[in-house]
ZAVOBA-830473 format. One record per residue (C-alpha): x, y, z; residue in three letters. Coordinates in nm, 4 decimals. Each point is the difference from the previous one (the first is absolute). Layout:
<recs>
REC / px / py / pz / type
REC / X / Y / Z / ALA $
...
</recs>
This chain:
<recs>
REC / px / py / pz / type
REC / -2.0984 / 1.8460 / 4.5300 / MET $
REC / -0.1218 / -0.1387 / -0.3307 / LEU $
REC / -0.0083 / -0.3784 / -0.0250 / GLU $
REC / 0.2170 / -0.1360 / -0.2796 / THR $
REC / -0.1379 / -0.3238 / -0.1292 / ARG $
REC / 0.2257 / -0.2445 / -0.1837 / PRO $
REC / -0.0513 / -0.0213 / -0.3747 / LEU $
REC / -0.1912 / -0.2940 / -0.1396 / THR $
REC / 0.1854 / -0.2272 / -0.2407 / ARG $
REC / -0.1829 / 0.1652 / -0.2883 / ARG $
REC / 0.0976 / 0.3455 / 0.1213 / GLN $
REC / 0.3634 / -0.1083 / 0.0307 / GLN $
REC / 0.0124 / -0.0892 / -0.3715 / ILE $
REC / -0.1869 / 0.3185 / -0.0935 / GLU $
REC / 0.2459 / 0.2052 / 0.2036 / ALA $
REC / 0.2943 / -0.1359 / -0.1996 / VAL $
REC / -0.1596 / 0.0955 / -0.3318 / PHE $
REC / -0.0728 / 0.3430 / 0.1434 / GLU $
REC / 0.3698 / 0.0414 / 0.0846 / GLY $
REC / -0.0427 / 0.0073 / 0.3782 / ARG $
REC / 0.2943 / -0.1206 / 0.2050 / THR $
REC / -0.0561 / -0.2727 / 0.2588 / SER $
REC / 0.2391 / -0.1521 / 0.2538 / PRO $
REC / -0.0180 / -0.3394 / -0.1714 / SER $
REC / -0.1338 / -0.1240 / -0.3348 / PRO $
REC / -0.3331 / -0.1797 / -0.0284 / PRO $
REC / 0.0250 / -0.3697 / -0.0867 / VAL $
REC / -0.1982 / -0.1502 / -0.2890 / SER $
REC / 0.1170 / -0.3340 / -0.1386 / ILE $
REC / -0.1743 / -0.2289 / -0.2460 / ARG $
REC / -0.0656 / -0.3422 / 0.1514 / LEU $
REC / -0.2556 / -0.1353 / -0.2474 / ASP $
REC / 0.2193 / -0.2531 / -0.1843 / LEU $
REC / 0.1518 / -0.1334 / 0.3215 / TRP $
REC / -0.3323 / -0.0183 / 0.1812 / HIS $
REC / -0.1926 / -0.1584 / -0.2877 / LYS $
REC / 0.2631 / -0.2706 / -0.0407 / ASP $
REC / 0.0290 / -0.0716 / 0.3737 / ALA $
REC / -0.3764 / -0.0055 / 0.0521 / ALA $
REC / -0.0492 / -0.2313 / -0.2981 / SER $
REC / 0.2809 / -0.2335 / 0.1062 / ALA $
REC / -0.1132 / 0.0203 / 0.3657 / GLN $
REC / 0.3441 / 0.1173 / 0.1106 / THR $
REC / -0.1047 / 0.3199 / 0.1765 / LEU $
REC / 0.1628 / 0.0290 / 0.3442 / PRO $
REC / -0.2245 / -0.1095 / 0.2852 / ALA $
REC / -0.0333 / 0.3570 / 0.1280 / GLU $
REC / -0.1518 / 0.1011 / -0.3360 / LEU $
REC / -0.2395 / -0.2932 / -0.0363 / ALA $
REC / -0.3208 / 0.1103 / -0.1693 / GLY $
REC / 0.1148 / 0.3601 / -0.0527 / LEU $
REC / -0.0547 / 0.1749 / -0.3323 / SER $
REC / 0.2785 / 0.1968 / -0.1652 / GLN $
REC / -0.1527 / 0.3206 / 0.1346 / GLU $
REC / -0.0154 / -0.1414 / 0.3507 / GLN $
REC / 0.3656 / -0.1013 / -0.0236 / VAL $
REC / 0.0863 / 0.3584 / -0.0963 / GLU $
REC / -0.1916 / 0.1210 / 0.3054 / ASP $
REC / 0.1726 / -0.2597 / 0.2178 / TYR $
REC / 0.3410 / 0.1275 / -0.1128 / LEU $
REC / -0.1019 / 0.3651 / 0.0315 / GLY $
REC / 0.0582 / 0.0743 / -0.3705 / PHE $
REC / -0.2113 / 0.2369 / -0.2085 / SER $
REC / -0.2391 / -0.1790 / -0.2297 / ARG $
REC / 0.1474 / -0.0747 / -0.3440 / ALA $
REC / -0.3343 / 0.1029 / -0.1481 / ALA $
REC / 0.0175 / -0.0529 / -0.3764 / ARG $
REC / -0.2994 / 0.0185 / -0.2302 / PHE $
REC / 0.1198 / -0.1467 / -0.3301 / ARG $
REC / -0.1907 / 0.0834 / -0.3166 / ARG $
REC / 0.2130 / -0.0893 / -0.3022 / GLN $
REC / -0.1745 / 0.1410 / -0.3097 / PRO $
REC / -0.1076 / -0.2560 / -0.2593 / ARG $
REC / -0.0320 / 0.0735 / -0.3701 / TRP $
REC / -0.3408 / -0.0677 / -0.1519 / VAL $
REC / -0.0184 / -0.0115 / -0.3806 / PHE $
REC / -0.3584 / -0.0008 / -0.1353 / PRO $
REC / 0.1112 / -0.1707 / -0.3218 / SER $
REC / 0.1993 / -0.2725 / 0.1768 / CYS $
REC / -0.0987 / -0.3347 / 0.1449 / GLN $
REC / 0.2199 / -0.0980 / 0.2957 / VAL $
REC / 0.0280 / -0.3749 / 0.0623 / VAL $
REC / 0.1924 / -0.1353 / 0.2988 / GLU $
REC / 0.0893 / -0.3634 / 0.0612 / THR $
REC / 0.1850 / -0.1479 / 0.2952 / ARG $
REC / 0.1941 / -0.3206 / 0.0555 / THR $
REC / 0.1934 / -0.1251 / 0.3008 / ASP $
REC / 0.3059 / 0.1966 / -0.1125 / SER $
REC / -0.1109 / 0.2761 / -0.2350 / GLU $
REC / -0.2535 / 0.2761 / -0.0587 / ILE $
REC / -0.0626 / 0.0900 / -0.3651 / VAL $
REC / -0.1870 / 0.3185 / -0.0863 / ARG $
REC / -0.0945 / 0.0644 / -0.3623 / GLU $
REC / -0.1029 / 0.3439 / -0.1263 / TYR $
REC / -0.1974 / -0.0893 / -0.3118 / ARG $
REC / -0.0143 / 0.3120 / -0.2166 / PHE $
REC / -0.1647 / -0.0146 / -0.3434 / PRO $
REC / 0.3311 / 0.0052 / -0.1900 / GLN $
REC / 0.2174 / -0.2135 / 0.2318 / ARG $
REC / 0.0279 / -0.1599 / 0.3442 / THR $
REC / 0.2499 / 0.1260 / 0.2590 / LEU $
REC / 0.0949 / -0.2613 / 0.2608 / THR $
REC / 0.1427 / 0.0291 / 0.3506 / HIS $
REC / 0.1330 / -0.3103 / 0.1756 / ARG $
REC / 0.0821 / -0.0038 / 0.3710 / ALA $
REC / 0.1485 / -0.2641 / 0.2286 / GLY $
REC / -0.2167 / -0.0819 / 0.2986 / TRP $
REC / -0.0516 / -0.2614 / 0.2698 / SER $
REC / -0.2352 / -0.0606 / 0.2881 / ALA $
REC / 0.2976 / 0.0249 / 0.2352 / GLU $
REC / 0.0826 / 0.3492 / -0.1302 / MET $
REC / -0.3581 / 0.1067 / 0.0583 / GLU $
REC / 0.0065 / -0.1419 / 0.3528 / ARG $
REC / 0.3081 / 0.2075 / 0.0788 / MET $
REC / -0.1562 / 0.3147 / -0.1456 / GLY $
REC / 0.2454 / 0.0098 / -0.2912 / LEU $
REC / -0.1053 / 0.1140 / -0.3454 / ARG $
REC / 0.0379 / -0.1820 / -0.3271 / SER $
REC / 0.3076 / 0.0770 / -0.2114 / HIS $
REC / -0.0099 / 0.0765 / -0.3707 / SER $
REC / 0.1352 / -0.2581 / -0.2419 / LEU $
REC / -0.1061 / 0.1602 / -0.3295 / ALA $
REC / -0.1398 / 0.3462 / -0.0723 / TYR $
REC / -0.2785 / 0.1208 / -0.2320 / PRO $
REC / 0.2145 / 0.2480 / -0.1948 / LEU $
REC / 0.2730 / -0.1621 / -0.2073 / CYS $
REC / -0.0083 / 0.1607 / -0.3455 / THR $
REC / -0.0733 / 0.3334 / -0.1643 / ARG $
REC / -0.3329 / -0.1441 / -0.1132 / GLU $
REC / -0.0885 / -0.0841 / 0.3609 / ASP $
REC / 0.0636 / 0.3598 / 0.1023 / TYR $
REC / -0.2036 / 0.1310 / -0.2934 / LEU $
REC / -0.2886 / -0.2279 / 0.1005 / THR $
REC / -0.0025 / 0.1363 / 0.3552 / LEU $
REC / 0.0433 / 0.3553 / -0.1283 / LEU $
REC / -0.3034 / -0.0426 / -0.2265 / ASP $
REC / -0.2198 / -0.0883 / 0.2970 / HIS $
REC / 0.1411 / 0.1837 / 0.3010 / VAL $
REC / -0.1676 / 0.3264 / -0.1003 / GLY $
REC / -0.3405 / -0.1572 / 0.0523 / GLY $
REC / 0.0994 / -0.1742 / 0.3222 / ALA $
REC / -0.0488 / 0.1064 / 0.3600 / HIS $
REC / 0.1555 / -0.0814 / 0.3354 / LEU $
REC / -0.2081 / -0.1998 / 0.2429 / GLU $
REC / 0.0657 / -0.0251 / 0.3718 / PHE $
REC / -0.0922 / -0.2824 / 0.2342 / ALA $
REC / -0.3143 / 0.0708 / 0.2027 / PRO $
REC / 0.0288 / 0.1088 / 0.3583 / GLY $
REC / -0.0236 / 0.3187 / 0.1985 / SER $
REC / 0.3119 / 0.1797 / 0.1175 / PHE $
REC / -0.2203 / 0.1951 / 0.2424 / ALA $
REC / -0.1046 / -0.3263 / 0.1674 / ASP $
REC / 0.3633 / -0.1157 / 0.0147 / PHE $
REC / 0.1005 / 0.3351 / 0.1472 / ASP $
REC / -0.2698 / -0.0209 / 0.2652 / ALA $
REC / 0.0982 / -0.3576 / 0.0878 / ALA $
REC / 0.3636 / 0.1053 / 0.0427 / THR $
REC / -0.0963 / 0.2836 / 0.2330 / GLY $
REC / 0.2819 / 0.1385 / 0.2122 / ASP $
REC / 0.2191 / -0.3098 / -0.0460 / ALA $
REC / 0.1750 / 0.1345 / -0.3110 / GLY $
REC / -0.0225 / 0.2207 / -0.3080 / LEU $
REC / -0.1619 / -0.1895 / -0.2899 / PRO $
REC / 0.1837 / 0.0021 / -0.3326 / MET $
REC / -0.1733 / -0.0318 / -0.3369 / LEU $
REC / 0.2213 / -0.2052 / -0.2351 / ILE $
REC / -0.0617 / 0.0422 / -0.3743 / VAL $
REC / 0.3101 / -0.1606 / -0.1534 / GLY $
REC / 0.2502 / 0.1331 / -0.2510 / GLY $
REC / -0.0041 / 0.2732 / -0.2626 / CYS $
REC / -0.1025 / -0.0734 / -0.3629 / PRO $
REC / 0.3528 / -0.0635 / -0.1304 / ALA $
REC / 0.0829 / -0.2258 / 0.2932 / HIS $
REC / -0.3233 / -0.1957 / -0.0342 / MET $
REC / 0.0886 / -0.0567 / -0.3651 / LEU $
REC / 0.3473 / -0.1193 / 0.0965 / MET $
REC / -0.1052 / -0.2286 / 0.2844 / ILE $
REC / -0.3339 / -0.1447 / -0.1114 / SER $
REC / -0.0147 / 0.0198 / -0.3784 / TRP $
REC / 0.3540 / -0.0220 / -0.1401 / ALA $
REC / 0.2347 / -0.1091 / 0.2784 / GLY $
REC / 0.3171 / 0.1794 / 0.1043 / TYR $
REC / 0.2115 / -0.2403 / -0.2026 / GLU $
REC / -0.1875 / 0.0870 / -0.3211 / ASN $
REC / -0.0990 / 0.3654 / 0.0413 / PHE $
REC / 0.3403 / 0.1443 / -0.0827 / TYR $
REC / 0.0282 / -0.2098 / -0.3164 / LEU $
REC / -0.3463 / 0.1153 / -0.1051 / HIS $
REC / 0.0953 / 0.3609 / 0.0707 / LEU $
REC / 0.3055 / -0.0381 / -0.2244 / ALA $
REC / -0.1799 / -0.1872 / -0.2794 / ASP $
REC / -0.3272 / 0.1955 / -0.0256 / PHE $
REC / 0.0231 / 0.2785 / 0.2561 / GLY $
REC / -0.2519 / 0.2203 / -0.1825 / ASP $
REC / -0.2808 / -0.2483 / 0.0623 / VAL $
REC / 0.1085 / -0.0633 / 0.3605 / VAL $
REC / -0.0026 / 0.3727 / 0.0764 / GLU $
REC / -0.3419 / 0.0488 / -0.1600 / LYS $
REC / -0.1395 / -0.2794 / 0.2171 / LEU $
REC / 0.1523 / 0.1487 / 0.3173 / ILE $
REC / -0.1483 / 0.3415 / -0.0840 / ALA $
REC / -0.3460 / -0.1457 / -0.0634 / GLU $
REC / 0.0128 / -0.2041 / 0.3214 / MET $
REC / 0.0985 / 0.3146 / 0.1912 / ALA $
REC / -0.3027 / 0.1808 / -0.1415 / ARG $
REC / -0.2287 / -0.2737 / 0.1321 / ILE $
REC / 0.1764 / 0.0055 / 0.3387 / PHE $
REC / -0.0605 / 0.3727 / 0.0326 / ARG $
REC / -0.3624 / -0.0389 / -0.1029 / ARG $
REC / -0.0874 / -0.3063 / 0.2134 / ASP $
REC / 0.2573 / -0.0459 / 0.2771 / LEU $
REC / 0.0455 / 0.3565 / 0.1207 / TRP $
REC / -0.3730 / 0.0652 / 0.0620 / PRO $
REC / -0.0286 / -0.3393 / 0.1732 / TYR $
REC / 0.2761 / 0.0991 / 0.2430 / VAL $
REC / -0.1549 / 0.3407 / 0.0571 / GLN $
REC / -0.3430 / -0.1485 / 0.0700 / ALA $
REC / 0.1352 / -0.2690 / 0.2349 / SER $
REC / 0.0525 / 0.2302 / 0.2958 / GLY $
REC / 0.3510 / -0.1402 / 0.0563 / ALA $
REC / 0.2577 / 0.2411 / 0.1381 / LYS $
REC / 0.2986 / -0.2289 / -0.0599 / LEU $
REC / 0.0519 / -0.1480 / -0.3481 / ILE $
REC / 0.2526 / -0.2556 / -0.1219 / LEU $
REC / 0.0573 / 0.0448 / -0.3727 / HIS $
REC / 0.3314 / -0.1224 / -0.1397 / GLY $
REC / 0.1660 / -0.3359 / 0.0614 / THR $
REC / 0.3452 / -0.1582 / -0.0077 / HIS $
REC / 0.2032 / 0.2841 / -0.1481 / PHE $
REC / 0.3377 / -0.1580 / -0.0676 / SER $
REC / 0.3344 / 0.1379 / -0.1103 / THR $
REC / 0.0475 / -0.3136 / -0.2107 / GLN $
REC / -0.3497 / -0.0629 / -0.1395 / MET $
REC / -0.1336 / 0.3566 / -0.0235 / THR $
REC / 0.3296 / 0.1880 / -0.0514 / PRO $
REC / 0.0169 / 0.3754 / 0.0135 / ARG $
REC / -0.0489 / 0.0782 / -0.3735 / PRO $
REC / -0.3112 / -0.2211 / -0.0099 / ILE $
REC / -0.1307 / 0.1388 / 0.3287 / PHE $
REC / 0.0467 / 0.3609 / -0.1038 / ARG $
REC / -0.1661 / -0.0446 / -0.3390 / GLN $
REC / -0.2939 / -0.2297 / 0.0799 / TYR $
REC / -0.0546 / 0.0172 / 0.3777 / PHE $
REC / 0.0966 / 0.3400 / 0.1379 / LEU $
REC / -0.2333 / 0.2281 / -0.2052 / PRO $
REC / -0.3031 / -0.2157 / 0.0800 / TYR $
REC / 0.0745 / -0.0253 / 0.3715 / PHE $
REC / 0.0829 / 0.3695 / 0.0330 / ARG $
REC / -0.3430 / 0.0874 / -0.1420 / ASP $
REC / -0.1798 / -0.2608 / 0.2126 / PHE $
REC / 0.1758 / 0.1003 / 0.3206 / ASN $
REC / -0.0628 / 0.3694 / -0.0562 / GLU $
REC / -0.3700 / -0.0685 / -0.0546 / GLN $
REC / -0.0195 / -0.2089 / 0.3169 / MET $
REC / 0.1796 / 0.2721 / 0.1968 / HIS $
REC / -0.2566 / 0.2545 / -0.1192 / ARG $
REC / -0.2653 / -0.2315 / 0.1435 / ASP $
REC / 0.1827 / -0.0274 / 0.3338 / GLY $
REC / 0.1254 / -0.3569 / -0.0523 / ARG $
REC / 0.3421 / -0.1584 / 0.0456 / LYS $
REC / 0.1545 / -0.2426 / -0.2491 / VAL $
REC / 0.2589 / -0.2698 / 0.0658 / VAL $
REC / 0.1742 / -0.2451 / -0.2300 / PHE $
REC / 0.0816 / -0.3633 / 0.0809 / HIS $
REC / 0.3765 / 0.0098 / 0.0535 / ALA $
REC / 0.1100 / -0.3562 / 0.0725 / ASP $
REC / 0.2437 / -0.0167 / -0.2953 / ALA $
REC / 0.3543 / 0.1310 / -0.0481 / GLU $
REC / -0.0724 / 0.3573 / -0.1110 / CYS $
REC / 0.3245 / 0.1816 / 0.0860 / SER $
REC / 0.0249 / 0.1400 / -0.3534 / GLY $
REC / -0.3469 / 0.1588 / 0.0234 / LEU $
REC / 0.0311 / 0.1815 / 0.3327 / ILE $
REC / -0.0025 / 0.3464 / -0.1585 / ALA $
REC / -0.2716 / -0.0885 / -0.2503 / ASP $
REC / -0.2637 / -0.1141 / 0.2506 / VAL $
REC / 0.0610 / 0.3269 / 0.1834 / LEU $
REC / -0.0551 / 0.1906 / -0.3261 / GLU $
REC / -0.3216 / -0.1983 / -0.0506 / ALA $
REC / -0.1182 / 0.1472 / 0.3319 / ARG $
REC / -0.0816 / -0.3208 / 0.1835 / PHE $
REC / -0.0743 / 0.0364 / 0.3714 / ASP $
REC / 0.1237 / -0.3392 / 0.1179 / GLY $
REC / 0.1960 / -0.3147 / -0.0840 / ALA $
REC / -0.1991 / -0.3013 / 0.1219 / ASP $
REC / 0.1764 / -0.3240 / 0.1025 / CYS $
REC / 0.3309 / 0.1758 / -0.0639 / LEU $
REC / 0.2825 / -0.2466 / -0.0715 / ALA $
REC / 0.3190 / 0.0776 / 0.1888 / THR $
REC / 0.3327 / -0.1682 / 0.0801 / ALA $
REC / 0.0749 / -0.2870 / 0.0391 / PRO $
REC / -0.2729 / -0.0931 / -0.2514 / LEU $
REC / 0.1395 / 0.2622 / -0.2427 / VAL $
REC / 0.3125 / 0.2145 / 0.0174 / THR $
REC / -0.1832 / 0.3252 / 0.0802 / THR $
REC / -0.0247 / 0.0814 / 0.3710 / ARG $
REC / -0.2918 / 0.1674 / 0.1722 / LEU $
REC / 0.2325 / 0.2908 / 0.0752 / GLU $
REC / 0.0674 / 0.0438 / -0.3733 / ASP $
REC / -0.3685 / 0.0450 / -0.0775 / TYR $
REC / -0.0516 / 0.2380 / 0.2917 / LEU $
REC / 0.2942 / 0.2118 / -0.1126 / GLN $
REC / -0.1181 / 0.0102 / -0.3610 / ALA $
REC / -0.3661 / 0.0751 / 0.0647 / TRP $
REC / 0.0442 / 0.2453 / 0.2884 / GLN $
REC / -0.3391 / -0.0670 / 0.1520 / GLY $
REC / -0.1952 / 0.0411 / -0.3250 / LYS $
REC / -0.0675 / -0.3739 / -0.0397 / ILE $
REC / -0.1024 / -0.2148 / 0.2975 / VAL $
REC / 0.2208 / -0.3067 / 0.0423 / CYS $
REC / -0.2373 / -0.2841 / 0.0881 / TRP $
REC / 0.2239 / -0.3019 / 0.0590 / GLY $
REC / 0.3505 / -0.0525 / 0.1347 / GLY $
REC / -0.0360 / -0.3698 / 0.0849 / LEU $
REC / 0.0696 / -0.2373 / -0.2920 / PRO $
REC / -0.2246 / -0.3045 / 0.0093 / SER $
REC / 0.3111 / -0.2205 / -0.0111 / THR $
REC / 0.0954 / 0.0889 / 0.3574 / ILE $
REC / -0.3118 / -0.1751 / 0.1356 / PHE $
REC / 0.0964 / -0.3272 / -0.1652 / ASP $
REC / 0.1791 / -0.2608 / 0.2154 / PRO $
REC / 0.2845 / -0.0062 / -0.2545 / THR $
REC / 0.0953 / 0.3573 / 0.0916 / PHE $
REC / 0.2561 / -0.0139 / 0.2865 / PRO $
REC / -0.1820 / 0.0323 / 0.3300 / ALA $
REC / 0.2814 / 0.2025 / 0.1574 / ASP $
REC / -0.0358 / 0.2681 / -0.2687 / LYS $
REC / -0.3760 / 0.0413 / 0.0277 / TYR $
REC / -0.0372 / 0.2047 / 0.3164 / GLU $
REC / 0.2934 / 0.2354 / -0.0740 / PRO $
REC / -0.1466 / 0.0709 / -0.3441 / HIS $
REC / -0.3460 / 0.0767 / 0.1383 / VAL $
REC / 0.1415 / 0.2233 / 0.2737 / ARG $
REC / 0.2137 / 0.1879 / -0.2528 / GLN $
REC / -0.3015 / 0.0659 / -0.2272 / VAL $
REC / -0.2119 / 0.1201 / 0.2925 / ILE $
REC / 0.2806 / 0.2319 / 0.1041 / GLN $
REC / 0.0295 / 0.1473 / -0.3507 / VAL $
REC / -0.3759 / 0.0653 / -0.0114 / MET $
REC / -0.0309 / 0.1415 / 0.3521 / ARG $
REC / -0.1089 / 0.3643 / 0.0166 / GLY $
REC / -0.0654 / 0.0320 / -0.3742 / ARG $
REC / -0.3171 / 0.1008 / -0.1843 / SER $
REC / 0.0509 / -0.2102 / -0.3147 / ASP $
REC / 0.0151 / -0.3633 / 0.1166 / CYS $
REC / -0.2336 / -0.2933 / 0.0573 / ILE $
REC / 0.1582 / -0.3244 / 0.1165 / LEU $
REC / -0.0967 / -0.2757 / -0.2419 / GLY $
REC / 0.1223 / -0.2998 / -0.1966 / ALA $
REC / 0.0921 / -0.0383 / -0.3637 / SER $
REC / -0.2211 / -0.1485 / -0.1257 / ASP $
REC / -0.1815 / -0.2335 / 0.2328 / ASN $
REC / 0.0863 / -0.2295 / 0.2873 / VAL $
REC / 0.0275 / -0.3184 / -0.2037 / MET $
REC / -0.1231 / -0.3549 / 0.0674 / PRO $
REC / 0.2335 / -0.1812 / 0.2360 / GLY $
REC / 0.1122 / 0.3137 / 0.1832 / ALA $
REC / 0.1112 / -0.0436 / 0.3611 / ASP $
REC / -0.2828 / 0.1066 / 0.2321 / TRP $
REC / 0.2486 / 0.0696 / 0.2792 / ARG $
REC / 0.1530 / 0.2764 / -0.2113 / ARG $
REC / -0.3366 / 0.1672 / -0.0501 / LEU $
REC / -0.0667 / -0.0174 / 0.3726 / ARG $
REC / 0.3456 / 0.1461 / 0.0719 / LEU $
REC / -0.0692 / 0.2798 / -0.2473 / LEU $
REC / -0.3162 / 0.0844 / 0.1915 / ALA $
REC / 0.1989 / 0.0084 / 0.3246 / GLU $
REC / 0.2683 / 0.2219 / -0.1504 / LEU $
REC / -0.2520 / 0.2466 / -0.1394 / THR $
REC / -0.1799 / 0.0141 / 0.3344 / ARG $
REC / 0.3325 / 0.0961 / 0.1614 / GLU $
REC / -0.0127 / 0.3237 / -0.1958 / ARG $
</recs>
């Protein structure tokens, strides 16, 4: 009789993306924000004293949430970038020959301690002239990626999980989030849409030239490209015009290279369910489900019919002490039951187990998943 060895945690994740059915879903939940805050504040439970985030994942029996983040950064040869920092603000000036574009972000040492990012207060692109300035220089720019070897990260992860290379949003979304701001982008599109569209097209050209080869050379088999698609903030007409064609081309290229692509799905994206399928994504990472949003896990599974892996099912809010304790275990059991015996599910949280989460609920989750 042939010996059947149990799959490693890495192989369990790989099996899902290969469409192989398993009795129970693998478990991969992001603990970095919770762990960083608890370790910094010295509030880790006694049983976890001195353990790293990765060791806590091992302790719970979860697959490693192995994420190698390399957000591309624009480098403009004709621009001097000057950054200043106070106790409450980070100011970055892009000093082009004809004008200076300024980004202001709120920040505090406490936010950094908790692993939280700064939040934008004012964006570089405010007027038509600002857009024209960036458009004049983006053609000569290139995308730069933080140093570091994905191969080394992959080797360090080993069999504990399947490493994911994270490269941020598409060109239009980067413009919306980092350069113009959601609250301004739609006004700009209405007032001088011709210039906005030219800038998006030129940014996309640079992405194809610089980002795509970087991904291909990385050796990563699982890519996260695409973040925070939202029915409200990236509604269907915007998504279909500025997002879908780019992602369809990117995903098809990655598929030809034998790679899988997921998008970060922790927003309310019920209005885009058909569109992400048309874009040919392979997975929805940190998938937001009820009660965090109105869409249930069952709704996504029904709509995607196994073509997109649902990586989520547990809203981060249920780990917080404010969520009724008597509703926690029934919710977890119900999600596990829905996922049991399927080939398109990974049990995870949307987005992250947050600072202040109840450790007892994480430990109970580990017990419930071991009961499988």
